[in-house]
C-alpha positions as CSV (number, residue, x, y, z in Angstrom):
1,M,0.0,0.0,0.0
2,D,1.5,3.4,-1.0
3,D,2.0,6.2,1.5
4,V,-0.9,8.3,0.4
5,T,-3.4,5.4,0.5
6,A,-2.1,4.3,3.9
7,L,-2.6,7.9,5.3
8,E,-6.0,8.3,3.8
9,Q,-7.1,4.9,5.2
10,R,-6.0,6.0,8.7
11,C,-7.7,9.3,8.4
12,A,-10.9,7.4,7.4
13,D,-10.5,5.1,10.4
14,A,-10.3,8.2,12.6
15,W,-13.5,9.7,11.1
16,P,-15.9,6.7,11.2
17,A,-19.0,6.9,9.1
18,L,-22.3,5.3,10.2
19,V,-22.0,2.9,7.2
20,D,-18.6,1.9,5.8
21,E,-18.4,-0.8,3.2
22,P,-15.3,-2.0,1.4
23,L,-15.0,-2.1,-2.4
24,G,-11.6,-3.6,-2.9
25,Q,-9.4,-0.9,-1.3
26,W,-12.1,1.7,-1.8
27,R,-14.5,2.6,1.0
28,L,-18.1,3.5,0.5
29,R,-19.2,5.7,3.4
30,A,-22.4,7.3,4.6
31,A,-23.4,9.3,7.7
32,A,-26.7,11.0,7.0
33,G,-25.0,13.9,5.2
34,F,-22.7,15.0,8.1
35,T,-19.4,16.0,6.4
36,G,-18.1,15.2,3.0
37,R,-15.5,12.8,4.3
38,A,-18.1,10.6,6.0
39,N,-20.5,10.7,3.0
40,S,-18.2,9.9,0.0
41,A,-16.4,7.0,-1.5
42,L,-12.7,7.0,-0.6
43,T,-11.1,6.1,-3.9
44,T,-7.5,5.4,-2.9
45,G,-6.0,2.1,-4.0
46,D,-7.6,-0.5,-6.2
47,P,-11.4,-1.1,-6.1
48,G,-10.9,-4.6,-7.7
49,L,-12.9,-3.8,-10.8
50,P,-12.9,-1.1,-13.6
51,V,-13.4,2.4,-12.3
52,D,-16.6,3.0,-14.2
53,E,-18.1,-0.2,-12.7
54,A,-16.8,0.9,-9.3
55,L,-18.5,4.3,-9.7
56,A,-21.8,2.5,-10.5
57,R,-21.4,0.8,-7.2
58,V,-20.8,4.2,-5.5
59,T,-24.0,5.5,-7.1
60,G,-26.0,2.5,-5.9
61,F,-24.6,2.7,-2.4
62,A,-25.4,6.5,-2.2
63,R,-29.0,5.8,-3.4
64,E,-29.4,3.1,-0.7
65,N,-28.2,5.5,2.0
66,S,-30.0,8.7,0.8
67,I,-26.9,10.7,0.1
68,A,-25.5,12.3,-3.1
69,P,-23.1,10.1,-5.1
70,T,-19.7,11.6,-4.3
71,A,-16.1,10.4,-4.7
72,H,-13.2,11.5,-2.4
73,V,-10.3,11.5,-4.9
74,V,-6.6,12.3,-4.4
75,V,-5.4,14.9,-6.8
76,G,-3.2,13.5,-9.5
77,S,-4.0,9.9,-8.7
78,R,-4.8,7.1,-11.0
79,S,-8.3,7.0,-9.6
80,E,-8.7,10.7,-10.5
81,A,-8.0,10.0,-14.2
82,G,-10.5,7.1,-14.2
83,V,-13.2,9.2,-12.4
84,E,-12.8,12.0,-14.9
85,A,-12.8,9.5,-17.8
86,A,-16.1,8.1,-16.5
87,G,-17.8,11.5,-16.9
88,W,-17.7,12.8,-13.3
89,R,-16.9,16.4,-12.5
90,V,-15.3,18.2,-9.6
91,D,-17.9,19.4,-7.1
92,E,-17.2,23.1,-7.2
93,D,-20.4,23.7,-5.1
94,H,-19.3,21.5,-2.2
95,P,-20.2,23.5,1.0
96,G,-16.7,23.1,2.5
97,G,-14.9,23.7,-0.8
98,A,-14.1,21.2,-3.5
99,E,-10.4,20.8,-2.7
100,S,-8.6,20.2,0.6
101,L,-5.0,19.8,1.8
102,V,-3.9,16.8,3.9
103,M,-1.2,18.2,6.2
104,T,1.1,16.1,8.3
105,G,3.8,16.9,10.9
106,P,5.7,15.5,13.9
107,L,4.1,16.2,17.3
108,S,7.5,17.4,18.5
109,G,6.7,20.7,16.9
110,F,3.9,21.4,19.2
111,A,4.5,23.3,22.4
112,T,4.1,21.3,25.6
113,P,1.4,22.9,27.8
114,K,2.5,24.7,30.9
115,R,0.4,22.4,33.0
116,S,-1.2,19.0,32.5
117,P,-4.2,19.4,30.2
118,G,-6.5,17.0,32.0
119,P,-8.3,14.8,32.6
120,T,-10.3,17.2,34.9
121,P,-11.5,20.3,33.0
122,G,-10.5,23.6,34.6
123,D,-10.9,27.2,33.7
124,D,-8.2,29.4,32.2
125,G,-6.4,26.6,30.3
126,A,-6.7,24.0,27.6
127,H,-7.8,20.6,28.6
128,V,-8.6,17.3,26.8
129,T,-11.2,14.8,28.1
130,D,-12.5,11.4,27.1
131,V,-16.1,12.8,26.7
132,P,-17.2,16.1,25.3
133,P,-17.3,18.8,28.1
134,P,-20.3,21.1,28.5
135,G,-20.3,23.6,25.7
136,W,-18.1,21.5,23.4
137,W,-20.8,20.5,21.0
138,E,-21.9,24.0,20.4
139,L,-18.6,25.0,18.8
140,A,-17.6,21.6,17.3
141,A,-21.0,20.8,15.6
142,Q,-24.2,22.1,17.1
143,P,-25.8,22.3,20.6
144,N,-28.0,19.3,20.0
145,P,-26.0,16.9,17.9
146,T,-27.6,14.4,15.6
147,R,-27.1,10.6,15.8
148,A,-24.7,10.8,12.9
149,Q,-22.7,13.7,14.5
150,R,-22.4,11.8,17.7
151,H,-21.2,8.6,15.9
152,V,-18.6,10.3,13.7
153,L,-17.2,12.5,16.5
154,T,-17.3,10.1,19.5
155,T,-16.5,6.7,18.0
156,G,-13.0,5.3,18.2
157,D,-10.6,3.5,20.5
158,A,-8.8,6.8,21.5
159,V,-10.8,9.9,21.0
160,G,-10.1,13.2,22.8
161,F,-12.2,16.3,23.1
162,G,-10.2,19.5,23.6
163,A,-11.5,22.8,25.0
164,V,-10.4,26.1,26.4
165,T,-12.9,27.1,29.1
166,R,-13.0,30.5,30.8
167,D,-15.6,31.7,33.2
168,G,-17.6,28.5,32.4
169,V,-17.7,29.2,28.6
170,V,-15.9,27.1,26.0
171,L,-14.0,29.5,23.9
172,A,-12.2,27.0,21.7
173,A,-12.8,23.3,20.8
174,V,-11.0,20.6,18.9
175,R,-11.4,16.8,18.3
176,G,-8.5,14.4,18.2
177,A,-8.4,10.6,17.5
178,V,-5.3,8.4,17.7
179,V,-5.0,5.6,15.1
180,G,-1.7,3.7,15.4
181,D,1.0,6.4,15.6
182,L,-1.2,9.0,14.0
183,L,-3.1,11.8,15.8
184,H,-6.0,12.9,13.5
185,V,-7.0,16.5,14.3
186,A,-10.4,17.9,13.3
187,R,-13.2,20.4,14.2
188,L,-10.8,23.1,15.5
189,A,-13.0,26.1,16.3
190,V,-12.6,29.4,18.3
191,R,-15.4,31.8,19.1
192,P,-15.2,34.9,17.0
193,G,-14.7,37.2,19.9
194,A,-11.8,35.1,21.3
195,R,-9.8,34.8,18.1
196,R,-6.2,36.0,17.6
197,G,-5.5,35.4,21.3
198,G,-3.4,32.2,20.9
199,L,-6.2,29.9,22.0
200,A,-6.0,27.6,19.0
201,R,-2.2,27.2,19.4
202,E,-2.7,26.5,23.2
203,L,-5.4,23.9,22.4
204,M,-3.3,22.2,19.8
205,G,-0.4,21.9,22.2
206,A,-2.7,20.2,24.8
207,L,-4.1,17.9,22.2
208,A,-0.6,16.9,21.0
209,Y,0.4,16.2,24.6
210,W,-2.7,14.0,24.9
211,G,-1.9,12.2,21.7
212,R,1.7,11.5,22.6
213,R,0.6,9.9,25.8
214,R,-1.4,7.5,23.7
215,G,1.4,6.5,21.3
216,A,1.1,9.1,18.6
217,T,4.2,10.6,17.1
218,R,2.8,12.6,14.2
219,C,-0.5,14.3,13.2
220,A,-2.7,14.7,10.2
221,L,-5.1,17.4,9.4
222,Q,-7.5,17.9,6.5
223,V,-8.2,21.5,5.7
224,A,-9.9,23.3,2.9
225,E,-7.5,25.1,0.5
226,H,-9.2,28.4,1.1
227,N,-8.7,28.3,4.9
228,A,-5.5,30.4,4.8
229,A,-5.6,31.1,8.6
230,A,-5.8,27.5,9.6
231,I,-3.1,26.5,7.0
232,S,-0.8,29.2,8.4
233,L,-1.3,28.0,12.0
234,Y,-0.6,24.4,11.1
235,E,2.5,25.4,9.1
236,S,3.8,27.3,12.2
237,L,3.4,24.1,14.2
238,G,5.7,22.2,11.8
239,C,3.0,20.7,9.5
240,A,3.4,20.6,5.7
241,E,1.2,19.6,2.8
242,H,1.3,15.8,2.1
243,H,-1.2,15.7,-0.7
244,R,-4.6,17.1,-1.8
245,Y,-8.0,15.6,-2.5
246,R,-11.1,16.8,-4.2
247,Y,-14.8,15.8,-4.2
248,W,-16.2,14.5,-7.6
249,V,-19.8,14.0,-8.4
250,A,-21.6,12.4,-11.4
251,N,-22.2,14.8,-14.2
252,H,-25.8,14.5,-15.2
253,A,-25.8,17.6,-17.4
């Protein structure tokens, strides 16, 4: 298995869909529409049949699970050429943007928090807990999460919920999941009024500390190409672009 396929597979393991069916090395995923990653076919590796036939299976799976037929395709890959040849098109209307970077970096580049980040949440500092603290859902998803959101964000052998809480209010939140030696980072969010105060960096340091204690040595992040602020933050922590992927949809025009 090549390096890109291996990394994408681990990221998929860290972001579990409600339904996840193998098609050779491809993965057909559905989660009631919550996030593109959990509601698209991961097309890395060999599906075990011609790409046009594999895409027909993707379409059938999507219909069975009431989601739009969508392919998660690594830019420049063999799968991308096959998907394009089959008449699919890049989903320029995707809510999160059609193209995303996958960034990776060593956890050694993250600052160690000044004090232990948990397990007991406390004010005036970042902490990481095994269950979402009060106020975490509001920033990371929505105040009353759906079944799909709960499944995707809380399922896993080692999942951590990071927060910076001050005066009883969660000002920043993040979700981490450890798969092997990889810390997958997602849902980093800071309240608008608390931005540019270093909270995201503080929270990332706490999450890295949490991940290292669970065997992680490196991290991976998936970030939309238009999110310049997030990309700049991750680069400052020692992360760099590993590859890119795009969402493709069937062209019915």
